[in-house]
MDAnalysis code that builds the backbone (N, CA, C; Angstrom):
import MDAnalysis as mda
import numpy as np

u = mda.Universe.empty(426, n_residues=142, atom_resindex=np.repeat(np.arange(142), 3), trajectory=True)
u.add_TopologyAttr("name", ["N", "CA", "C"] * 142)
u.add_TopologyAttr("resid", np.arange(1, 143))
u.add_TopologyAttr("resname", ["UNK", "UNK", "UNK", "UNK", "UNK", "UNK", "UNK", "UNK", "UNK", "UNK", "UNK", "UNK", "UNK", "UNK", "UNK", "UNK", "UNK", "UNK", "UNK", "UNK", "UNK", "UNK", "UNK", "UNK", "UNK", "UNK", "UNK", "UNK", "UNK", "UNK", "UNK", "UNK", "UNK", "UNK", "UNK", "UNK", "UNK", "UNK", "UNK", "UNK", "UNK", "UNK", "UNK", "UNK", "UNK", "UNK", "UNK", "UNK", "UNK", "UNK", "UNK", "UNK", "UNK", "UNK", "UNK", "UNK", "UNK", "UNK", "UNK", "UNK", "UNK", "UNK", "UNK", "UNK", "UNK", "UNK", "UNK", "UNK", "UNK", "UNK", "UNK", "UNK", "UNK", "UNK", "UNK", "UNK", "UNK", "UNK", "UNK", "UNK", "UNK", "UNK", "UNK", "UNK", "UNK", "UNK", "UNK", "UNK", "UNK", "UNK", "UNK", "UNK", "UNK", "UNK", "UNK", "UNK", "UNK", "UNK", "UNK", "UNK", "UNK", "UNK", "UNK", "UNK", "UNK", "UNK", "UNK", "UNK", "UNK", "UNK", "UNK", "UNK", "UNK", "UNK", "UNK", "UNK", "UNK", "UNK", "UNK", "UNK", "UNK", "UNK", "UNK", "UNK", "UNK", "UNK", "UNK", "UNK", "UNK", "UNK", "UNK", "UNK", "UNK", "UNK", "UNK", "UNK", "UNK", "UNK", "UNK", "UNK", "UNK", "UNK"])
u.atoms.positions = np.array([
    [27.602, 142.952, 133.591],
    [28.408, 142.094, 132.758],
    [28.065, 142.279, 131.285],
    [26.732, 142.320, 130.973],
    [26.315, 142.507, 129.593],
    [26.718, 143.883, 129.084],
    [26.709, 144.870, 129.966],
    [27.070, 146.226, 129.568],
    [28.539, 146.283, 129.136],
    [29.404, 145.557, 129.814],
    [30.826, 145.493, 129.458],
    [31.039, 144.836, 128.098],
    [30.263, 143.792, 127.817],
    [30.372, 143.123, 126.513],
    [29.936, 144.054, 125.397],
    [28.857, 144.804, 125.634],
    [28.377, 145.743, 124.609],
    [29.395, 146.867, 124.384],
    [30.001, 147.343, 125.456],
    [31.009, 148.392, 125.341],
    [32.228, 147.885, 124.565],
    [32.681, 146.686, 124.906],
    [33.830, 146.106, 124.214],
    [33.522, 145.865, 122.740],
    [32.327, 145.352, 122.449],
    [31.922, 145.113, 121.062],
    [31.844, 146.429, 120.296],
    [31.313, 147.464, 120.934],
    [31.215, 148.780, 120.293],
    [32.596, 149.348, 119.989],
    [33.505, 149.213, 120.931],
    [34.871, 149.706, 120.715],
    [35.565, 148.946, 119.586],
    [35.386, 147.636, 119.501],
    [35.980, 146.842, 118.425],
    [35.409, 147.234, 117.064],
    [34.114, 147.464, 116.997],
    [33.493, 147.892, 115.733],
    [34.012, 149.267, 115.333],
    [34.114, 150.188, 116.308],
    [34.635, 151.526, 116.017],
    [36.085, 151.442, 115.527],
    [36.885, 150.585, 116.134],
    [38.280, 150.425, 115.703],
    [38.352, 149.862, 114.294],
    [37.492, 148.923, 113.961],
    [37.477, 148.355, 112.610],
    [37.063, 149.403, 111.579],
    [36.076, 150.203, 111.913],
    [35.636, 151.268, 110.993],
    [36.756, 152.284, 110.797],
    [37.406, 152.687, 111.875],
    [38.515, 153.632, 111.795],
    [39.666, 153.065, 110.970],
    [40.010, 151.800, 111.165],
    [41.087, 151.168, 110.395],
    [40.742, 151.116, 108.918],
    [39.485, 150.846, 108.592],
    [39.050, 150.803, 107.192],
    [39.138, 152.177, 106.561],
    [38.700, 153.195, 107.272],
    [38.771, 154.569, 106.756],
    [40.224, 154.964, 106.524],
    [41.089, 154.683, 107.476],
    [42.511, 155.019, 107.324],
    [43.147, 154.259, 106.171],
    [42.784, 153.013, 105.993],
    [43.335, 152.197, 104.921],
    [43.038, 152.800, 103.550],
    [41.838, 153.321, 103.370],
    [41.454, 153.851, 102.065],
    [41.804, 155.324, 101.869],
    [42.117, 156.051, 102.935],
    [42.404, 157.478, 102.781],
    [43.887, 157.815, 102.791],
    [44.714, 157.017, 103.431],
    [46.144, 157.317, 103.482],
    [46.805, 156.794, 102.222],
    [47.502, 157.704, 101.524],
    [48.186, 157.319, 100.293],
    [49.404, 156.464, 100.617],
    [49.646, 155.436, 99.809],
    [50.834, 154.609, 100.050],
    [52.103, 155.389, 99.718],
    [53.188, 154.986, 100.337],
    [54.474, 155.601, 100.060],
    [54.890, 155.267, 98.638],
    [55.318, 156.301, 97.917],
    [55.691, 156.098, 96.524],
    [57.031, 155.378, 96.440],
    [57.059, 154.276, 95.746],
    [58.300, 153.580, 95.455],
    [58.336, 153.301, 93.964],
    [59.498, 153.333, 93.406],
    [59.676, 153.120, 91.984],
    [60.582, 151.920, 91.781],
    [60.395, 151.250, 90.679],
    [61.314, 150.170, 90.351],
    [62.429, 150.754, 89.505],
    [63.568, 150.184, 89.635],
    [64.720, 150.651, 88.883],
    [64.695, 149.980, 87.520],
    [63.999, 150.614, 86.566],
    [63.834, 150.019, 85.246],
    [65.042, 150.275, 84.363],
    [65.771, 151.321, 84.654],
    [66.896, 151.690, 83.809],
    [68.023, 152.205, 84.701],
    [69.219, 151.758, 84.444],
    [70.351, 152.207, 85.258],
    [70.657, 153.681, 85.041],
    [70.126, 154.265, 83.974],
    [70.317, 155.695, 83.759],
    [69.597, 156.498, 84.848],
    [68.493, 155.965, 85.379],
    [67.822, 156.625, 86.498],
    [68.771, 156.715, 87.692],
    [69.475, 155.642, 87.948],
    [70.424, 155.611, 89.055],
    [71.583, 156.566, 88.780],
    [72.101, 156.564, 87.556],
    [73.204, 157.459, 87.215],
    [72.810, 158.924, 87.377],
    [71.620, 159.286, 86.912],
    [71.203, 160.685, 87.025],
    [70.968, 161.066, 88.485],
    [70.446, 160.143, 89.289],
    [70.261, 160.414, 90.714],
    [71.610, 160.644, 91.385],
    [72.595, 159.838, 91.026],
    [73.941, 160.019, 91.590],
    [74.548, 161.343, 91.149],
    [74.401, 161.676, 89.870],
    [74.946, 162.936, 89.371],
    [74.323, 164.127, 90.094],
    [73.016, 164.068, 90.317],
    [72.330, 165.153, 91.015],
    [72.819, 165.262, 92.456],
    [72.992, 164.124, 93.125],
    [73.459, 164.133, 94.513],
    [74.879, 164.685, 94.614],
    [75.733, 164.314, 93.678],
    [77.117, 164.792, 93.681],
    [77.151, 166.293, 93.407],
    [76.344, 166.736, 92.459],
    [76.277, 168.160, 92.135],
    [75.703, 168.958, 93.310],
    [74.657, 168.423, 93.953],
    [74.043, 169.110, 95.090],
    [75.001, 169.230, 96.265],
    [75.927, 168.303, 96.388],
    [76.905, 168.348, 97.480],
    [78.004, 169.370, 97.216],
    [78.014, 169.939, 96.015],
    [79.016, 170.950, 95.688],
    [80.389, 170.381, 95.416],
    [80.442, 169.129, 94.994],
    [81.735, 168.516, 94.709],
    [82.196, 168.924, 93.315],
    [83.449, 169.333, 93.180],
    [83.942, 169.782, 91.875],
    [84.077, 168.623, 90.893],
    [83.679, 168.864, 89.651],
    [83.754, 167.829, 88.632],
    [85.196, 167.424, 88.343],
    [86.144, 168.309, 88.599],
    [87.547, 167.985, 88.348],
    [88.060, 166.915, 89.307],
    [87.388, 166.725, 90.432],
    [87.808, 165.734, 91.424],
    [87.001, 164.444, 91.319],
    [86.315, 164.245, 90.214],
    [85.378, 163.134, 90.031],
    [85.880, 162.232, 88.909],
    [85.904, 160.937, 89.162],
    [86.345, 159.973, 88.160],
    [85.418, 158.764, 88.202],
    [84.968, 158.339, 87.037],
    [84.072, 157.185, 86.960],
    [84.763, 156.093, 86.157],
    [84.855, 154.901, 86.762],
    [85.452, 153.756, 86.081],
    [84.474, 152.585, 86.136],
    [84.768, 151.564, 85.371],
    [83.923, 150.372, 85.364],
    [84.747, 149.184, 85.834],
    [84.193, 148.452, 86.756],
    [84.829, 147.263, 87.301],
    [84.086, 146.057, 86.748],
    [84.763, 145.239, 85.943],
    [84.105, 144.080, 85.343],
    [84.009, 142.959, 86.364],
    [82.771, 142.539, 86.623],
    [82.513, 141.477, 87.592],
    [82.594, 140.119, 86.905],
    [81.886, 139.974, 85.801],
    [81.966, 138.781, 84.961],
    [81.643, 139.198, 83.532],
    [81.470, 138.239, 82.650],
    [81.275, 138.565, 81.236],
    [79.946, 139.269, 80.948],
    [79.006, 139.236, 81.893],
    [77.700, 139.835, 81.651],
    [77.408, 141.051, 82.518],
    [78.285, 141.369, 83.459],
    [77.977, 142.448, 84.383],
    [79.225, 143.221, 84.755],
    [79.115, 144.537, 84.736],
    [80.180, 145.393, 85.242],
    [79.557, 146.445, 86.149],
    [80.305, 146.855, 87.138],
    [79.840, 147.824, 88.124],
    [80.568, 149.141, 87.908],
    [79.828, 150.239, 87.968],
    [80.443, 151.562, 87.891],
    [80.978, 151.938, 89.262],
    [82.171, 152.488, 89.272],
    [82.798, 152.943, 90.503],
    [83.069, 154.436, 90.356],
    [82.475, 155.210, 91.244],
    [82.690, 156.644, 91.274],
    [83.789, 156.927, 92.288],
    [84.859, 157.543, 91.846],
    [85.945, 157.918, 92.749],
    [85.953, 159.429, 92.835],
    [85.702, 159.932, 94.044],
    [85.563, 161.363, 94.243],
    [86.530, 161.812, 95.330],
    [87.376, 162.773, 94.994],
    [88.273, 163.365, 95.983],
    [87.539, 164.541, 96.612],
    [87.488, 164.535, 97.936],
    [86.771, 165.572, 98.665],
    [87.735, 166.290, 99.601],
    [87.458, 167.561, 99.889],
    [88.322, 168.285, 100.829],
    [88.167, 167.734, 102.243],
    [89.155, 167.952, 103.105],
    [89.086, 167.434, 104.478],
    [87.868, 167.927, 105.253],
    [87.358, 169.096, 104.910],
    [86.214, 169.654, 105.637],
    [84.871, 169.097, 105.159],
    [84.863, 168.307, 104.091],
    [83.622, 167.769, 103.523],
    [83.054, 166.687, 104.435],
    [81.756, 166.761, 104.715],
    [81.109, 165.766, 105.576],
    [80.637, 164.586, 104.736],
    [81.387, 163.506, 104.798],
    [81.033, 162.299, 104.046],
    [79.747, 161.683, 104.585],
    [79.565, 161.777, 105.889],
    [78.357, 161.217, 106.511],
    [77.115, 161.961, 106.047],
    [77.176, 163.275, 105.967],
    [76.025, 164.056, 105.498],
    [75.714, 163.735, 104.042],
    [76.749, 163.568, 103.230],
    [76.538, 163.196, 101.834],
    [75.854, 161.829, 101.749],
    [76.346, 160.883, 102.539],
    [75.766, 159.537, 102.548],
    [74.304, 159.576, 102.970],
    [73.983, 160.357, 103.986],
    [72.611, 160.468, 104.462],
    [71.694, 161.058, 103.383],
    [72.138, 162.146, 102.735],
    [71.326, 162.774, 101.682],
    [71.132, 161.814, 100.506],
    [72.188, 161.119, 100.126],
    [72.096, 160.156, 99.026],
    [71.140, 159.021, 99.383],
    [71.225, 158.541, 100.603],
    [70.346, 157.468, 101.046],
    [68.876, 157.881, 100.952],
    [68.566, 159.115, 101.328],
    [67.190, 159.608, 101.229],
    [66.719, 159.635, 99.772],
    [67.595, 160.004, 98.853],
    [67.213, 160.057, 97.442],
    [67.023, 158.668, 96.847],
    [67.751, 157.692, 97.358],
    [67.697, 156.340, 96.796],
    [66.593, 155.479, 97.396],
    [65.997, 155.911, 98.488],
    [64.968, 155.107, 99.143],
    [63.758, 154.870, 98.246],
    [63.430, 155.818, 97.366],
    [62.247, 155.625, 96.510],
    [62.449, 154.486, 95.525],
    [63.700, 154.114, 95.273],
    [63.998, 153.000, 94.363],
    [64.231, 151.694, 95.112],
    [64.083, 151.712, 96.425],
    [64.379, 150.542, 97.263],
    [65.838, 150.112, 97.128],
    [66.717, 151.087, 97.057],
    [68.155, 150.823, 96.960],
    [68.767, 151.009, 98.336],
    [69.471, 149.991, 98.811],
    [70.208, 150.086, 100.063],
    [71.562, 150.709, 99.786],
    [72.070, 151.464, 100.750],
    [73.369, 152.104, 100.538],
    [74.245, 152.005, 101.786],
    [74.664, 150.781, 102.123],
    [75.571, 150.660, 103.267],
    [76.919, 151.299, 102.947],
    [77.553, 151.825, 103.975],
    [78.840, 152.487, 103.794],
    [79.857, 151.894, 104.750],
    [81.103, 152.015, 104.345],
    [82.208, 151.530, 105.169],
    [83.251, 152.643, 105.227],
    [83.657, 152.998, 106.425],
    [84.691, 154.022, 106.596],
    [86.009, 153.314, 106.859],
    [87.014, 153.693, 106.098],
    [88.339, 153.091, 106.231],
    [89.229, 154.014, 107.058],
    [89.778, 153.481, 108.126],
    [90.641, 154.260, 108.998],
    [92.083, 153.848, 108.794],
    [93.053, 154.674, 108.985],
    [93.030, 156.024, 109.553],
    [92.750, 157.113, 108.516],
    [92.627, 156.747, 107.238],
    [92.444, 157.748, 106.180],
    [91.086, 158.433, 106.237],
    [90.100, 157.805, 106.881],
    [88.732, 158.296, 106.982],
    [88.059, 158.384, 105.617],
    [88.428, 157.493, 104.710],
    [87.773, 157.412, 103.410],
    [86.510, 156.580, 103.558],
    [85.520, 156.867, 102.712],
    [84.239, 156.161, 102.805],
    [83.921, 155.494, 101.480],
    [83.514, 154.233, 101.562],
    [83.032, 153.499, 100.399],
    [81.538, 153.251, 100.598],
    [80.733, 153.718, 99.645],
    [79.287, 153.534, 99.701],
    [78.911, 152.573, 98.580],
    [78.242, 151.491, 98.929],
    [77.797, 150.513, 97.933],
    [76.294, 150.678, 97.723],
    [75.867, 150.728, 96.479],
    [74.453, 150.844, 96.150],
    [73.944, 149.468, 95.745],
    [73.074, 148.916, 96.580],
    [72.614, 147.539, 96.418],
    [71.137, 147.533, 96.047],
    [70.821, 146.842, 94.949],
    [69.443, 146.697, 94.492],
    [69.182, 145.226, 94.229],
    [68.170, 144.679, 94.874],
    [67.831, 143.256, 94.756],
    [69.036, 142.358, 95.036],
    [69.816, 142.718, 96.038],
    [70.936, 141.885, 96.452],
    [72.196, 142.012, 95.606],
    [72.193, 142.921, 94.626],
    [73.352, 143.098, 93.750],
    [73.910, 144.505, 93.915],
    [75.231, 144.604, 94.041],
    [75.880, 145.914, 94.118],
    [75.994, 146.459, 92.696],
    [75.273, 147.568, 92.426],
    [75.287, 148.158, 91.096],
    [76.287, 149.305, 90.968],
    [76.527, 150.016, 92.043],
    [77.443, 151.142, 92.018],
    [78.222, 151.176, 93.319],
    [79.444, 151.721, 93.236],
    [80.252, 151.981, 94.414],
    [80.739, 153.412, 94.324],
    [80.617, 154.127, 95.420],
    [81.119, 155.501, 95.485],
    [82.239, 155.515, 96.509],
    [83.397, 155.940, 96.075],
    [84.553, 156.028, 96.971],
    [84.853, 157.496, 97.221],
    [84.628, 157.928, 98.444],
    [84.925, 159.299, 98.840],
    [86.293, 159.299, 99.516],
    [87.258, 159.926, 98.857],
    [88.634, 159.940, 99.334],
    [89.006, 161.356, 99.745],
    [89.529, 161.503, 100.939],
    [89.942, 162.820, 101.412],
    [91.167, 163.260, 100.637],
    [91.068, 164.438, 100.039],
    [92.152, 165.007, 99.252],
    [93.062, 165.780, 100.191],
    [94.080, 165.115, 100.662],
    [95.029, 165.731, 101.593],
    [96.001, 166.613, 100.825],
    [96.210, 167.813, 101.335],
    [97.169, 168.728, 100.729],
    [98.544, 168.343, 101.260],
    [99.482, 168.021, 100.349],
    [100.802, 167.622, 100.830],
    [101.489, 168.760, 101.564],
    [102.185, 168.389, 102.639],
    [102.909, 169.401, 103.402],
    [104.104, 169.892, 102.588],
    [104.390, 171.168, 102.726],
    [105.493, 171.788, 102.021],
    [106.799, 171.292, 102.625],
    [107.607, 170.635, 101.824],
    [108.850, 170.057, 102.335],
    [110.050, 170.950, 102.060],
    [109.789, 172.081, 101.410],
    [110.921, 172.988, 101.141],
    [111.353, 173.683, 102.426],
    [112.640, 173.890, 102.544],
    [113.178, 174.571, 103.701],
    [113.478, 176.000, 103.294],
    [112.878, 176.971, 103.970],
    [113.061, 178.383, 103.616],
    [114.268, 178.967, 104.297],
    [115.114, 178.229, 104.881],
    [116.219, 178.770, 105.645],
    [117.445, 178.674, 104.916],
])
């Protein structure tokens, strides 16, 4: 009986020592505070550029929420073959260091995606990915 108590006590001490060593040796995950909205703008610009989206299909507007706050809305026309989900996933990975949530909503049947960038409970940016449908040729060649 005493041998079991000593074994259990030894294991608990070893676990505490191991936890202490791990606590001081593992680096914490780097997170940054969003001190300037220009950081967010440059991160978005880099993500859009990395996705290979043409600048000619990109439009940025401001939506006034109230007298003290306006939200930037990025409207981007993308080709039908563009993966909106992959773009959202890559953007989400880039925004995690700022603790920015990026929930998305897909609108059907158009399959357009709206991504909202939320920081401290406030939506700071909205990205609207709209499929650029090529109009069908209505001319009759006959």
